[in-house]
C-alpha positions in Angstrom: 12.7 53.1 29.1 12.0 50.0 31.2 9.2 50.5 33.7 9.5 48.3 36.8 6.9 45.5 36.8 6.1 45.8 33.1 7.3 42.2 32.4 5.0 40.9 35.1 2.0 42.8 33.6 2.7 41.5 30.1 2.9 37.9 31.5 -0.4 38.4 33.4 -2.0 39.8 30.2 -1.0 36.6 28.3 -2.4 34.5 31.1 -5.7 36.4 31.2 -6.1 36.2 27.4 -5.7 32.4 27.5 -8.1 32.0 30.4 -10.9 33.4 28.3 -10.4 30.9 25.4 -11.9 27.5 25.2 -9.7 24.5 25.8 -8.5 22.7 22.7 -7.4 19.5 24.4 -8.5 16.4 22.4 -10.5 14.1 24.6 -8.7 11.0 23.2 -10.5 7.9 24.3 -13.9 9.5 23.7 -13.0 11.4 20.5 -10.7 9.5 18.2 -8.2 11.6 16.1 -8.6 12.1 12.4 -5.6 10.4 10.9 -4.0 11.2 7.5 -4.9 8.7 4.7 -1.5 7.0 4.7 -1.0 6.6 8.4 1.3 3.8 9.6 -0.3 2.1 12.5 0.1 -1.7 12.3 1.1 -4.0 9.4 -1.6 -6.4 8.2 -0.9 -9.7 6.4 -2.8 -11.5 3.6 -1.6 -15.0 4.3 -2.7 -16.5 1.0 -0.5 -14.1 -0.9 2.7 -14.8 1.1 5.1 -17.2 -0.6 7.7 -17.3 2.2 10.2 -15.6 -0.1 11.8 -14.0 3.1 12.4 -10.7 1.3 10.6 -8.7 4.0 12.6 -10.5 6.8 15.9 -9.9 5.0 15.3 -6.3 4.2 14.0 -5.4 7.7 16.6 -3.1 9.4 15.3 -4.0 12.9 15.1 -7.8 12.3 11.6 -7.9 13.8 10.0 -10.2 11.3 10.1 -14.0 11.9 9.1 -16.4 9.2 9.0 -20.2 9.3 7.9 -22.3 6.4 8.3 -25.8 4.9 8.2 -27.2 1.4 5.1 -29.1 0.4 5.3 -31.6 -2.5 2.3 -31.4 -4.9 1.9 -34.6 -6.9 1.8 -34.5 -10.7 -1.6 -33.8 -12.2 -0.9 -35.6 -15.4 0.7 -39.0 -16.2 4.4 -38.5 -16.9 4.4 -35.0 -15.2 6.7 -34.1 -12.5 6.0 -33.3 -8.9 6.0 -29.6 -7.9 7.0 -28.1 -4.6 5.8 -25.0 -2.9 6.5 -23.1 0.3 3.9 -23.4 3.0 3.9 -20.6 5.6 4.0 -22.0 9.1 4.8 -18.8 11.1 4.7 -15.1 10.2 5.3 -12.8 13.2 6.2 -9.2 13.7 7.6 -7.9 16.9 6.2 -4.4 17.3 8.4 -3.6 20.2 11.3 -3.6 17.7 9.5 -2.3 14.6 10.6 1.1 13.3 7.6 1.6 11.1 10.0 2.3 8.1 7.6 0.5 5.6 10.5 -1.3 3.9 8.8 -4.7 4.3 5.5 -3.4 2.8 7.3 -1.8 -0.2 9.7 -4.8 -0.9 6.9 -7.5 -0.9 6.5 -8.5 -4.5 3.1 -10.2 -3.9 1.4 -7.4 -2.0 0.9 -9.6 1.1 1.7 -6.8 3.6 -0.4 -3.6 4.0 -0.5 -0.7 6.4 -3.5 -0.3 8.7 -4.1 3.1 10.4 -5.0 1.2 13.7 -2.6 2.3 16.5 -4.4 1.1 19.6 -2.6 -2.1 20.3 -0.7 -1.3 23.5 0.0 -4.2 25.8 0.8 -4.5 29.5 3.4 -7.2 28.7 6.1 -6.5 26.0 5.9 -10.2 24.9 2.3 -9.6 23.7 3.6 -7.1 21.1 4.8 -9.9 18.9 1.8 -10.5 16.6 1.5 -13.9 15.0 -0.1 -14.5 11.6 -3.6 -14.9 13.0 -3.6 -11.5 14.6 -1.9 -9.9 11.6 -4.7 -11.4 9.4 -7.3 -9.8 11.6 -5.7 -6.4 11.0 -6.6 -6.7 7.3 -10.2 -5.7 8.1 -8.9 -2.3 9.1 -6.9 -1.5 6.0 -8.5 1.3 4.1 -9.2 1.1 0.4 -6.4 2.8 -1.7 -7.0 6.5 -2.4 -8.1 7.5 -5.8 -5.3 8.6 -8.2 -4.9 12.3 -8.7 -6.8 13.3 -11.8 -4.2 15.9 -12.7 -1.2 13.5 -12.4 0.7 12.2 -15.4 -0.2 8.7 -16.6 2.2 5.9 -15.6 4.7 5.2 -18.3 3.2 1.8 -19.0 -0.2 3.3 -19.8 1.3 6.1 -21.9 3.5 3.7 -23.9 0.5 1.4 -24.5 -1.6 4.4 -25.6 1.1 5.5 -28.1 1.3 2.0 -29.5 -2.5 1.8 -29.9 -2.5 5.1 -31.8 0.3 3.9 -34.1 -1.5 0.6 -34.9 -4.4 2.0 -37.0 -2.0 4.2 -39.0 0.1 1.2 -39.9 -2.9 -0.8 -41.1 -4.0 2.3 -43.2 -0.6 2.4 -44.8 -0.7 -1.2 -45.7 -4.0 -0.8 -47.5 -6.3 -2.4 -45.0 -7.6 0.8 -43.4 -10.3 3.3 -44.5 -9.8 5.4 -47.5 -8.1 8.7 -47.1 -9.7 12.0 -48.1 -10.0 12.5 -51.8 -9.9 8.7 -52.5 -12.9 6.7 -53.5 -13.2 3.4 -51.7 -12.2 0.4 -53.7 -15.5 -1.4 -54.6 -13.8 -4.4 -56.2 -13.0 -5.7 -52.8 -15.7 -8.0 -51.4 -17.6 -8.3 -54.7 -17.9 -11.6 -56.4 -17.2 -13.6 -53.3 
């Protein structure tokens, strides 16, 4: 049975219940939010590690990374040696008005030159100011947090477990060849080391 006006009374009850509760609005400029540890805010650059390999620019689906470089010739250090050439980074810029924050550039960099910073307050009044050059990208490095500790319950990486197994096998192989300690029930050979 539907009593006339019962819907209105239920709505007013919800309103009255919420009027008596404290507001939970985050006062953003005064109280900064607590971000998760792996937040993606802005990409920071370690310029010294960048070799201008262009992998990040090629893999970027939004084409928002601009890299310019030139080859620098390093003279031979020894007589008869040959000159070497290396790439010198002239420009590294990221246009954050195009960036999708997909993290492909950070993951594909073989030299760990790019890192995520949780900083997200870099809004601009002019869209052209959202293109950050390498000087500004370098300044973001100060805000990159230290990597989180590994989970103590996680499995070891395969490289570590393989090395550990190889180290465990190494003493047994020396024991079998006669160079290791005596096994149980055997007396150590005293002739070794005497008379030398």
